[in-house]
C-alpha positions, 0 to 999 in steps of 0.5 A: 391095337396097332394096325398091321402093315402090309408089304409087297415082296418081290423075288428075283431067281437068276437061272442060266437061261432066264430070270424068273420074277415073283411077287407076294403081298400081305402082312408079315405073318401072311408071307411067312405062312405063304412061304413056310415050305421054302424056309423048311427046305433051306433050313434043312440044308442051313440051320442058320435060317430063322424059321420065325423071323420077327421083322420084315428085314429079318424075313427077307434076309432069311428068305433070301437064304432059304431061296438060294438053298432051295434053287441052288442059284443066285436070288435077290429079294426086295420089299416095299411097305404098301400104304393103305 
């Protein structure tokens, strides 16, 4: 069985007065569970958002789209693979 990879995902939300930065860590499955609400809100506005991404690149792309729909402002999402 393959060992699951851990990722660190950073999101920057650019508001009018300030920039907010948040960091999440975990496996792809844990990240999807932690951001489920954001995906659902984004999906309610944009049906092209994939609620079940299979790769980290797909997760980052869809998470960025969902955040932009939810926050209604520019967002940047990046990721780094954490080696153990």
